[in-house]
C-alpha positions, 0 to 999 in steps of 0.5 A, a space after each residue: 741589073 742582072 737583067 731578066 733572068 737572075 741566077 738565085 745562088 743559095 748558101 747551105 752553111 755548117 760544120 762537117 757532119 752537120 746534115 747539110 748534103 742530107 737537106 740539099 738531097 731530100 728537101 731541094 734536089 729531089 723537087 721535080 720543079 727543080 729538076 726541070 732547070 739546070 742546078 749547079 752544086 758546088 760542094 766545099 767539104 765532102 762528107 759521108 753522103 753522096 749527091 744522088 744523080 739527079 736530071 740537070 744537076 752538076 756537082 763540082 767540089 772545091 777543095 781549097 778555101 783559094 780555089 773559090 775565086 771570082 776566075 773560077 765562079 765566072 768560068 762556071 758560069 761560062 760552062 754550065 750556064 745554071 739557072 740555080 747555083 747551091 753552095 754546101 759551104 764549109 764552115 771552117 772558111 768564113 763566110 766572108 770567104 764568099 760574101 767579099 766575091 764579086 759573082 759573075 752577072 746575073 748571079 745574085 745572092 738569094 739566101 743562106 741558111 745553117 745547118 746545126 747538129 742538135 746532138 753537137 751543139 753544145 760541143 761546137 758552140 761552146 769551143 767554136 762560138 766566133 765561127 758559129 757566131 759567122 754563120 749565123 750572122 749571115 744567114 735566114 734561117 737555121 735548121 737544128 736537126 737530130 733533136 731528142 724531143 725529150 732531151 735538146 735544150 731547145 730554148 737555150 738553143 734557140 736563145 743562143 742562136 738568136 742573141 746573134 741575129 734577133 732575126 733569124 728563124 729557128 727550126 728544129 727536126 728530129 728523126 720523124 720530121 719537123 718539131 713544133 715549138 712555141 717559145 715564151 717570147 712568143 706567146 701572145 699572153 704573159 704565163 705571170 697572168 694567172 688568168 688567160 682571155 683567149 680572144 680569137 683563133 690565133 691566141 687559142 691554138 698557141 695555147 692549145 699546142 702550148 698547153 700540149 707541150 707544157 701543160 705544168 706550166 699552166 696548172 693552177 692558171 685560169 682560162 677564158 675563151 669562147 667556143 663550142 661545145 662537144 659532148 663525145 660518147 662515153 664521157 661522164 655525165 659531168 664532163 665535156 669538151 669545149 673547144 674551137 674549130 680551127 682551120 688547120 691548113 686550108 679552109 676544107 681542113 677544120 679540126 675540132 680542138 680542145 680538152 676535157 672539162 669537168 663541169 657540173 652543168 655538163 649535162 645541159 649541154 648539146 653539141 655545138 652549143 655556143 659558149 663562153 667557159 671560165 676554168 681552172 686548168 690542171 694535169 692530172 690523170 683522166 679516163 676520158 683520156 686514158 693517161 695523164 693531160 690537162 684537165 680543166 675545171 669549169 668555175 663557169 659557163 655561159 650559153 651565147 
């Protein structure tokens, strides 16, 4: 339909000052592979962040909704013949403004993404819900930036977004980058269960990461898993670390992940002993951490 070389059209949507220009500058236009081919960027609202000069980049500003026409796009295609098109869209225009247009061949819609300012989400969502709904319905993913790890209502924001589009991917970032969040509906077990049996590396990794951020919701539960024993230097005789070697990036990047465990038979264990642990979970100060953290109290440790 489009010939051998279709031209992808990416739509970056959101309200003014949400961070769209920053995202396009840093995540897309700074990529050396992107700079090797011609990129046409259509900017439908001008914020405070200016586009950096980049090789093979043409930036066109579209001031009015009425200017976004099929004839306008066909003219851009003929004049610049881009290899990709990025549209910094104006969220107030409504997505139909663009999707109702017949774009010139060989252009094709590739992906729509919405950028949201996490610090103002409540204000916009409560007062402009219909516009938010319009953006979410058309997007594959949403990036919520400027989050506060302590104050942002991550679960509530994600729930409101997915109520509109259940399949949408929701990502959170702060000034340090991506924030890994695990939500209750993504857990491979139910938090209503008093006993959690972790059967594979994926279940163990999700439990380990969620415990790190939400230790109190596991307090008093019993966990069962197979793994290895570690005996770090300086630990008290009745303490050790049961855990698993988990591939965190690639086969050459393996990490031992585990929490401190109290067991009266710990002195009998050696590093790398294969074990099966049944333990109660607590969240308290532990001298091995030097601070408060998840602590396991083993009811049974079996050598395998």
